[in-house]
C-alpha positions as CSV (number, residue, x, y, z in Angstrom):
1,X,34.9,33.6,-18.7
2,X,33.2,30.6,-17.4
3,X,33.8,29.1,-13.9
4,X,33.6,25.5,-14.6
5,X,34.9,22.0,-13.7
6,X,37.7,22.3,-16.5
7,X,39.0,25.5,-14.5
8,X,38.7,23.8,-11.1
9,X,40.7,20.8,-12.5
10,X,43.4,23.0,-14.1
11,X,43.8,24.8,-10.8
12,X,44.0,21.7,-8.8
13,X,46.7,20.4,-11.0
14,X,48.9,23.3,-10.2
15,X,51.8,22.7,-7.6
16,X,51.1,25.9,-5.8
17,X,47.3,24.9,-5.2
18,X,46.8,23.3,-1.7
19,X,43.1,23.2,-2.3
20,X,40.5,24.1,-4.7
21,X,36.9,24.4,-3.7
22,X,34.4,25.1,-6.4
23,X,31.1,26.4,-5.0
24,X,27.7,27.4,-5.5
25,X,25.5,29.8,-3.2
26,X,21.9,29.8,-2.8
27,X,20.2,32.4,-0.5
28,X,17.5,30.9,1.5
29,X,15.7,30.7,4.8
30,X,15.3,28.1,7.5
31,X,12.5,28.4,10.0
32,X,12.0,32.0,8.7
33,X,15.6,33.0,9.4
34,X,17.9,34.0,6.5
35,X,20.6,31.5,5.6
36,X,23.3,31.3,3.1
37,X,23.3,27.9,1.4
38,X,26.6,26.9,0.0
39,X,27.1,23.8,-2.5
40,X,30.4,22.2,-1.8
41,X,32.6,19.2,-1.8
42,X,32.8,19.0,2.2
43,X,36.3,17.6,2.4
44,X,37.9,20.3,0.1
45,X,35.8,23.0,1.7
46,X,36.5,22.3,5.2
47,X,40.3,22.0,4.3
48,X,40.4,25.2,2.4
49,X,38.4,26.8,5.2
50,X,40.6,25.4,8.0
51,X,37.4,24.3,9.6
52,X,36.8,21.4,11.9
53,X,33.7,19.1,11.7
54,X,31.8,16.4,13.4
55,X,30.6,14.3,10.5
56,X,29.7,10.4,9.9
57,X,32.2,8.5,8.1
58,X,30.0,8.3,5.0
59,X,27.7,11.0,3.8
60,X,24.5,10.1,1.9
61,X,23.9,11.3,-1.7
62,X,21.9,14.4,-0.2
63,X,23.1,16.0,3.0
64,X,23.6,19.4,4.8
65,X,26.1,20.3,7.4
66,X,25.5,23.3,9.6
67,X,28.2,26.0,10.7
68,X,28.2,26.1,14.6
69,X,26.9,29.5,14.6
70,X,24.0,28.7,12.4
71,X,23.3,25.6,14.4
72,X,23.3,27.7,17.6
73,X,21.3,30.4,16.3
74,X,18.6,28.1,14.9
75,X,18.7,25.3,17.4
76,X,19.6,22.7,14.7
77,X,20.5,19.1,15.6
78,X,22.1,16.4,13.5
79,X,19.6,14.1,12.2
80,X,16.9,16.8,11.8
81,X,15.4,17.1,8.2
82,X,15.8,20.6,6.8
83,X,13.5,21.8,4.3
84,X,15.3,24.1,1.5
85,X,13.7,26.3,-0.8
86,X,15.2,27.4,-4.3
87,X,16.6,31.0,-4.6
88,X,15.7,31.8,-8.0
89,X,13.3,29.2,-9.2
90,X,10.5,27.5,-7.5
91,X,11.9,24.5,-6.1
92,X,11.9,22.6,-2.6
93,X,14.1,19.9,-1.3
94,X,14.5,18.2,2.0
95,X,17.8,17.0,3.3
96,X,19.1,15.4,6.6
97,X,21.4,17.5,8.7
98,X,24.5,15.2,8.9
99,X,26.8,17.3,11.2
100,X,28.1,20.5,12.3
101,X,31.5,22.3,11.4
102,X,33.3,25.1,13.3
103,X,35.1,28.0,11.3
104,X,36.7,31.2,12.5
105,X,35.1,33.0,9.5
106,X,31.5,34.1,8.3
107,X,30.9,30.5,7.0
108,X,30.4,29.5,10.6
109,X,26.8,30.7,10.0
110,X,26.1,29.0,6.9
111,X,24.7,25.7,5.6
112,X,26.8,23.5,3.4
113,X,24.9,21.1,1.0
114,X,26.0,18.7,-1.7
115,X,26.4,20.0,-5.0
116,X,23.5,18.2,-6.5
117,X,21.0,19.7,-4.0
118,X,22.2,23.2,-4.7
119,X,22.2,22.7,-8.4
120,X,18.6,21.6,-8.1
121,X,17.8,24.6,-6.0
122,X,19.4,27.2,-8.2
123,X,19.1,25.7,-11.6
124,X,22.9,26.0,-12.2
125,X,23.8,23.2,-14.3
126,X,27.0,21.0,-14.3
127,X,29.8,21.8,-15.1
128,X,29.3,25.5,-13.9
129,X,30.0,27.0,-10.6
130,X,29.7,30.6,-9.1
131,X,33.1,30.7,-7.5
132,X,36.2,28.8,-6.9
133,X,38.2,29.3,-3.6
134,X,41.9,28.4,-3.8
135,X,44.2,27.9,-0.9
136,X,47.8,28.6,-2.0
137,X,51.1,29.8,-0.3
138,X,51.9,31.7,-3.4
139,X,49.1,34.1,-4.4
140,X,51.4,35.6,-7.1
141,X,51.3,32.2,-9.0
142,X,47.6,32.2,-8.6
143,X,47.1,35.6,-10.1
144,X,49.6,35.0,-12.9
145,X,47.5,31.8,-13.8
146,X,44.3,33.7,-13.8
147,X,45.7,36.7,-15.8
148,X,47.2,34.3,-18.4
149,X,43.5,33.1,-19.0
150,X,41.9,36.5,-19.0
151,X,40.0,35.5,-15.7
152,X,38.5,38.0,-13.4
153,X,39.2,37.3,-9.9
154,X,39.2,38.7,-6.3
155,X,42.2,37.7,-4.4
156,X,42.1,38.0,-0.6
157,X,44.3,36.6,2.3
158,X,47.4,37.8,4.1
159,X,49.4,39.1,1.0
160,X,46.5,39.8,-1.3
161,X,43.7,41.1,0.6
162,X,41.1,42.9,-1.7
163,X,42.9,42.8,-4.7
164,X,40.6,42.7,-7.7
165,X,41.9,41.3,-10.9
């Protein structure tokens, strides 16, 4: 079962889906320290994550946004250029750090980047993703939607923590 743009669009069209964040992960390093690089649509990711961010009004085509924990741990500053290395294929890209976000989850120690950059670093082509996170007040509706399509999923949250499907 493919995690693709069609699935994200179908999920977004559901009345019970408050937010749908398709994502791609790329393990990497910055200044010799391990970092999780996550390709996202920033507005949707921040809403699903419940995170606050300090960002410019418009982002350039290639960008990075650091979690506050990562920023603190590595001494990163907005405006700084970050060198990112491909995780599975030999690729290198340089992106500007455009801002910082604050989250109460492990994402607070991650680096968000635009989907074009993470696709280049990982070699994962459009329209594919590695994961789609969905914010919903009705996890049963989400599970029923995924079951009807034969999808494999992991549902977590207050009423569905750790439920593999």
